[in-house]
C-alpha angles and dihedrals in degrees: 000000000000141000141158119258138169101253113211100228138133090018092298139074110255125187111248137174107232130193113202147163121233119202113216088194094055094034094227146072107285103177138023111205101184139005116192119182117226093214137101090218099066137041119230089247091061094066094037091062093047091047093056095045103043115063092188091058092046091051092049092050092047091050093050092047092049090052092048091049092052090051091049093244099144144080126235 
C-alpha cells in the first residue's frame, strides 16, 4: 500500500510518498518499505537513514500511516 504523508524529518514536515504494510491482526502499520521525499532539496536516501536511526520519527510516521489507513486514504 502507499500514500503521501508529511514526514517529520530534519526539524520540519516534508511531503513523502510512503509504501507500507498494515497488519489487520495488530491493527496498525507494522512495516514501512520505502520513503521517498517529494522535495528537490533532499535525496530519498537522506530520509531513509533518519527513519532507521530515529525511533521517534519512525513512531510518528507509523501513527500517521495507521490513521490514513483507517480513513481509507491509501492506494493498494
